[in-house]
Legacy VTK file of the C-alpha trace (Angstrom):
# vtk DataFile Version 3.0
C-alpha trace
ASCII
DATASET POLYDATA
POINTS 171 float
-11.312 2.647 13.303
-11.225 6.303 14.105
-8.896 8.748 12.431
-5.662 9.447 14.252
-2.423 11.266 13.606
0.587 9.308 12.453
2.926 8.534 15.324
6.424 7.064 15.643
6.451 5.439 12.206
5.554 8.675 10.436
9.059 10.149 10.042
7.710 13.569 11.019
4.772 13.555 8.597
2.331 14.626 11.308
4.563 17.647 11.871
4.286 18.370 8.143
0.496 18.488 8.410
-0.376 14.969 7.266
-2.983 12.814 8.971
-3.531 9.095 8.647
-7.025 7.623 8.651
-8.031 3.977 8.634
-11.168 3.811 6.565
-12.736 1.842 3.713
-12.508 1.838 -0.079
-16.173 2.892 0.077
-15.344 6.116 1.969
-15.995 9.056 -0.411
-12.639 10.595 0.525
-10.947 7.489 -0.947
-12.578 7.975 -4.365
-9.913 10.306 -5.843
-7.154 7.915 -4.810
-8.877 4.876 -6.262
-9.789 6.717 -9.467
-6.200 7.926 -10.013
-4.823 4.473 -9.250
-7.238 2.910 -11.742
-6.233 5.501 -14.374
-2.567 4.739 -13.724
-3.108 0.994 -14.190
-5.048 1.670 -17.386
-2.278 3.906 -18.782
0.455 1.388 -17.949
-1.295 -1.929 -18.664
-4.408 -1.206 -20.706
-7.883 -2.368 -19.658
-7.705 -4.580 -16.556
-9.752 -5.638 -13.566
-7.202 -5.008 -10.812
-9.234 -2.357 -8.990
-12.355 -4.554 -9.004
-10.631 -7.808 -8.096
-11.129 -7.562 -4.309
-14.342 -6.445 -2.583
-14.125 -3.676 0.017
-14.910 -6.161 2.804
-11.501 -7.807 2.311
-9.855 -4.571 3.515
-11.954 -4.357 6.697
-10.852 -5.225 10.231
-10.025 -7.584 11.736
-8.308 -9.226 8.747
-7.608 -6.174 6.616
-6.978 -2.458 6.732
-7.444 0.470 4.375
-5.274 3.485 5.089
-5.532 7.028 3.755
-3.040 9.854 4.206
-4.683 13.261 4.175
-3.023 16.600 3.602
-4.808 19.900 3.244
-8.146 18.126 3.123
-7.048 15.956 0.187
-6.239 12.269 0.030
-2.553 12.339 -0.928
-1.476 8.723 -0.327
-2.778 5.408 0.842
-2.574 1.676 0.871
-4.267 -1.405 2.201
-3.819 -4.989 3.226
-5.987 -8.062 3.248
-5.550 -11.541 4.699
-3.660 -13.861 2.376
-3.365 -16.646 4.959
-3.274 -16.936 8.749
0.229 -15.464 9.016
0.455 -13.327 5.849
-1.057 -9.956 4.956
-1.123 -9.007 1.287
-0.442 -5.331 0.610
-2.592 -3.703 -2.068
-3.400 -0.233 -3.393
-0.155 1.475 -2.310
-0.427 4.844 -4.010
0.748 8.459 -3.814
-0.952 11.365 -5.571
1.340 12.586 -8.374
2.204 16.006 -6.875
3.278 14.302 -3.613
5.520 11.617 -5.082
9.159 11.426 -3.975
8.313 13.020 -0.608
8.537 9.887 1.544
4.794 9.281 1.776
4.863 5.848 0.124
7.607 4.688 2.479
5.617 5.965 5.454
2.500 4.170 4.160
4.476 0.919 3.888
5.845 1.257 7.425
2.427 2.016 8.881
0.761 -0.877 7.040
3.543 -3.218 8.169
3.163 -2.032 11.775
-0.616 -2.450 11.683
-0.305 -5.918 10.142
2.126 -6.897 12.912
-0.301 -5.532 15.552
-2.959 -7.781 13.999
-0.710 -10.811 14.414
0.609 -11.222 10.888
4.225 -12.385 10.646
4.811 -11.692 6.953
3.688 -9.307 4.247
3.403 -10.203 0.584
2.717 -8.019 -2.426
2.811 -7.974 -6.185
3.499 -5.167 -8.598
3.751 -4.995 -12.351
6.805 -4.800 -14.583
5.787 -1.331 -15.805
6.054 0.205 -12.336
9.786 0.820 -11.823
9.042 3.288 -9.016
7.236 0.566 -7.068
10.061 -1.913 -7.673
12.577 0.591 -6.296
10.338 1.417 -3.313
9.887 -2.223 -2.279
13.565 -3.049 -2.691
14.572 0.018 -0.640
12.083 -1.003 2.072
13.709 -4.413 2.476
11.313 -6.562 0.475
12.689 -9.771 -1.038
11.986 -10.436 -4.701
10.259 -13.782 -5.259
11.333 -13.733 -8.913
14.671 -13.635 -10.672
15.577 -9.914 -10.748
18.118 -10.625 -13.502
15.403 -12.015 -15.807
13.513 -9.951 -18.379
10.833 -8.506 -16.084
8.546 -7.713 -18.997
7.907 -11.442 -19.395
6.076 -11.458 -16.008
2.550 -10.245 -15.374
3.133 -9.850 -11.639
6.336 -9.429 -9.680
5.966 -10.786 -6.153
7.808 -9.660 -3.028
7.651 -10.594 0.623
9.051 -9.399 3.924
9.015 -10.856 7.425
7.435 -8.672 10.098
8.853 -8.001 13.520
6.508 -8.884 16.353
4.298 -5.973 17.445
5.454 -4.121 20.551
LINES 1 172
171 0 1 2 3 4 5 6 7 8 9 10 11 12 13 14 15 16 17 18 19 20 21 22 23 24 25 26 27 28 29 30 31 32 33 34 35 36 37 38 39 40 41 42 43 44 45 46 47 48 49 50 51 52 53 54 55 56 57 58 59 60 61 62 63 64 65 66 67 68 69 70 71 72 73 74 75 76 77 78 79 80 81 82 83 84 85 86 87 88 89 90 91 92 93 94 95 96 97 98 99 100 101 102 103 104 105 106 107 108 109 110 111 112 113 114 115 116 117 118 119 120 121 122 123 124 125 126 127 128 129 130 131 132 133 134 135 136 137 138 139 140 141 142 143 144 145 146 147 148 149 150 151 152 153 154 155 156 157 158 159 160 161 162 163 164 165 166 167 168 169 170
């Protein structure tokens, strides 16, 4: 897909100078995002294979998408989805560059990925996060995701915390 500016779902981000680009994990402009995300997983969970678990082709159209948010020539946020089943997209790689956190970018990334998944015919999104990512837990709850685990349980006893959310039909 070609690059385009964020539209209705962007909450004014285009007016703040941000651009959204659908691309690939193999795009050189994605490298800083993927490297920082890998470093974050390493710092929080130790050595792991999360960033190598899914080949780039899984995030390619028509079944997947890989989104980058650019600001000032830098990749400042992003996320992706891949096909989990015929009606479900699995969100992956939702990330915001540290200096841009708490600015609404992650929420905008979620909304855009949800909208794109709905345009592709998915009716549900699913995702997992880890127990050492309280920011992600708060983000997904605030965005209307339903916990598929007991939120009252000791979350540190889980490797992955799953969420899902139904999607409205694309307009």
